[in-house]
C-alpha positions as CSV (number, residue, x, y, z in Angstrom):
1,M,0.0,0.0,0.0
2,T,1.4,3.4,-0.9
3,T,1.0,6.4,1.3
4,Q,-1.2,9.2,0.1
5,P,0.6,12.3,-1.2
6,I,0.7,15.2,1.2
7,P,-0.9,18.3,-0.1
8,T,1.7,21.1,-0.8
9,N,-0.5,23.6,1.0
10,D,-0.4,21.7,4.3
11,P,1.6,23.9,6.7
12,N,2.7,20.9,8.9
13,P,2.9,17.7,6.8
14,N,5.0,15.8,9.3
15,V,2.4,16.3,12.1
16,R,-0.2,14.4,10.2
17,F,1.4,11.0,10.8
18,L,2.0,11.8,14.5
19,E,-1.7,12.8,14.7
20,E,-2.9,9.7,12.9
21,V,-0.9,7.4,15.2
22,S,-2.2,9.2,18.3
23,A,-5.8,9.1,17.1
24,R,-5.6,5.4,16.3
25,T,-4.1,4.5,19.7
26,A,-6.6,3.4,22.4
27,G,-7.1,5.9,25.1
28,V,-4.8,8.9,25.2
29,S,-1.3,8.0,23.8
30,R,0.4,11.2,24.9
31,L,2.8,10.5,22.0
32,E,3.2,14.3,21.3
33,M,4.6,14.6,24.9
34,C,7.7,12.5,24.1
35,I,10.8,14.6,25.0
36,Q,13.2,12.1,23.4
37,C,15.0,11.4,26.8
38,G,15.7,7.7,25.9
39,T,14.3,6.2,29.2
40,C,12.1,3.9,27.2
41,G,15.0,2.3,25.3
42,G,17.1,2.2,28.5
43,S,14.3,0.4,30.2
44,C,13.5,-2.0,27.4
45,P,14.7,-5.6,27.8
46,P,14.7,-6.6,24.1
47,A,15.9,-3.1,22.9
48,E,19.2,-4.5,21.5
49,D,17.2,-6.6,19.0
50,M,15.2,-3.6,17.8
51,D,16.3,-1.7,14.6
52,H,15.1,1.5,16.3
53,T,14.7,2.2,20.1
54,P,11.1,3.5,20.9
55,R,12.6,7.0,21.2
56,M,14.1,6.7,17.7
57,L,10.8,5.3,16.4
58,F,8.9,8.2,17.8
59,A,11.4,10.6,16.1
60,L,10.6,8.9,12.8
61,I,6.9,9.4,13.5
62,R,7.3,13.0,14.3
63,A,9.4,13.5,11.1
64,G,6.5,12.0,9.1
65,M,8.5,9.0,8.0
66,R,5.6,6.6,7.7
67,E,7.1,3.9,5.7
68,Q,10.3,3.7,7.7
69,A,8.3,3.7,11.0
70,L,5.8,1.1,9.9
71,A,8.6,-1.1,8.4
72,S,10.5,-1.1,11.7
73,N,10.8,-4.3,13.7
74,T,10.5,-2.4,17.0
75,P,6.7,-2.9,17.5
76,W,7.1,-6.6,16.8
77,I,10.0,-7.0,19.1
78,C,8.2,-5.2,22.0
79,V,7.1,-7.7,24.6
80,S,4.5,-5.4,26.3
81,C,6.2,-5.6,29.7
82,Y,5.4,-1.9,30.3
83,H,8.8,-1.1,31.8
84,C,9.0,1.9,29.4
85,V,5.5,3.1,30.3
86,V,6.1,3.0,34.0
87,R,9.4,4.8,33.7
88,C,8.5,7.4,31.0
89,P,8.7,10.9,32.7
90,Q,6.0,12.1,30.2
91,E,3.6,9.2,30.8
92,V,3.6,8.3,27.1
93,H,1.6,5.1,26.6
94,I,4.5,3.5,24.6
95,A,3.2,-0.1,24.6
96,D,-0.2,1.0,23.3
97,V,1.5,3.0,20.5
98,M,3.4,-0.2,19.6
99,Y,0.0,-2.1,19.2
100,T,-1.2,0.8,17.0
101,L,1.9,0.6,14.8
102,K,1.6,-3.2,14.4
103,S,-2.0,-2.7,13.2
104,M,-1.0,0.0,10.8
105,A,1.9,-2.0,9.5
106,I,-0.4,-5.0,8.8
107,Q,-2.9,-2.8,7.0
108,A,-0.1,-1.2,5.0
109,K,1.8,-4.5,4.5
110,L,5.0,-2.7,5.5
111,Y,6.7,-5.4,7.7
112,K,9.9,-7.2,6.8
113,D,8.9,-10.7,8.0
114,S,5.3,-12.0,8.0
115,T,6.0,-14.3,11.0
116,A,4.7,-12.0,13.7
117,P,1.8,-10.4,11.7
118,D,0.6,-13.9,10.8
119,F,0.9,-15.0,14.5
120,S,-1.0,-11.9,15.5
121,Q,-3.8,-12.6,13.0
122,T,-4.0,-16.3,13.9
123,F,-4.5,-15.3,17.6
124,V,-7.2,-12.7,16.7
125,D,-8.9,-15.4,14.6
126,M,-8.9,-17.8,17.5
127,V,-10.4,-15.2,19.9
128,E,-13.0,-14.2,17.3
129,T,-13.9,-17.9,16.8
130,Y,-13.7,-19.3,20.3
131,G,-13.6,-16.2,22.6
132,R,-10.2,-17.2,23.8
133,S,-6.8,-18.4,22.7
134,Y,-6.7,-22.1,21.5
135,E,-3.1,-22.7,22.2
136,F,-2.8,-26.1,20.4
137,G,-4.3,-24.8,17.2
138,L,-2.4,-21.5,17.4
139,A,0.9,-23.3,17.8
140,T,0.2,-25.9,15.2
141,R,-1.0,-23.5,12.6
142,H,2.0,-21.2,13.3
143,Y,4.6,-23.9,13.1
144,L,3.1,-25.5,10.1
145,K,3.2,-22.2,8.1
146,H,6.5,-20.7,9.3
147,F,8.7,-23.5,10.8
148,P,7.4,-26.9,9.6
149,M,10.8,-28.6,10.1
150,R,10.7,-27.5,13.8
151,L,7.4,-29.1,14.4
152,P,8.7,-32.7,15.2
153,S,11.1,-31.2,17.8
154,M,8.1,-29.4,19.5
155,A,6.1,-32.6,19.8
156,P,7.6,-33.8,23.2
157,M,6.8,-30.4,24.8
158,G,3.3,-30.4,23.3
159,L,2.6,-34.0,24.4
160,G,3.8,-33.0,27.9
161,M,1.5,-30.1,28.0
162,L,-1.4,-32.3,26.8
163,T,-0.9,-35.0,29.4
164,K,-0.5,-32.5,32.3
165,K,-3.7,-30.8,31.1
166,R,-1.9,-27.5,30.5
167,M,-3.4,-27.5,27.0
168,D,-6.4,-29.0,25.3
169,I,-6.3,-30.8,21.9
170,T,-9.8,-29.4,21.0
171,P,-10.9,-25.9,21.3
172,K,-13.4,-24.8,23.8
173,R,-15.7,-21.9,23.0
174,I,-16.5,-19.5,25.9
175,E,-20.1,-18.8,27.1
176,G,-21.5,-15.6,25.9
177,M,-20.0,-15.5,22.4
178,D,-23.0,-13.4,21.3
179,Q,-21.9,-10.6,23.7
180,L,-18.3,-10.9,22.7
181,N,-19.2,-10.7,19.0
182,A,-21.3,-7.6,19.7
183,I,-18.4,-6.0,21.5
184,L,-16.0,-6.8,18.7
185,E,-18.4,-5.5,16.0
186,R,-18.9,-2.2,18.0
187,A,-15.1,-1.9,18.4
188,K,-14.7,-2.3,14.6
189,T,-17.2,0.4,13.9
190,L,-15.4,2.8,16.3
191,E,-12.0,2.1,14.8
192,V,-10.4,5.0,13.2
193,V,-9.5,4.2,9.6
């Protein structure tokens, strides 16, 4: 997906991407409050595997560098531990922004590796179908699609989880799926596109 051209009469073209990310983030992102202190990156356990620290990613967003920001692996490496959120002096909701960037990257097809987006979509499909994660189906589908040669080595762990009743071989649908579907449909209508 290509980005829409920015009108030449727009006095602040770079602000538009920042505003879009902020608007699409659940609640109040406070993204515009980032002072580029770097506390987030210094607090982030997997930061060394990110191509941009959260601070650097937010600088890309502020600069209106949509494609570079959405193609970054940073949101996919984020483990949602919330260390950055707790330590941010400006109370930026960094982990929530990462979820927004993942969603936007999926929509724009601007990710380098489809493994994480596919896993995310499979998880969402399971929740929409059963009302909860179906671990056996999730792991099986994920490994069959992305790592089929690793599946045999995963069998002993899977068998152990099944025998210890830590995982079910068949999915179980939650009660009240009608209510969950109504909530999900309402959320989709409220989603900023």
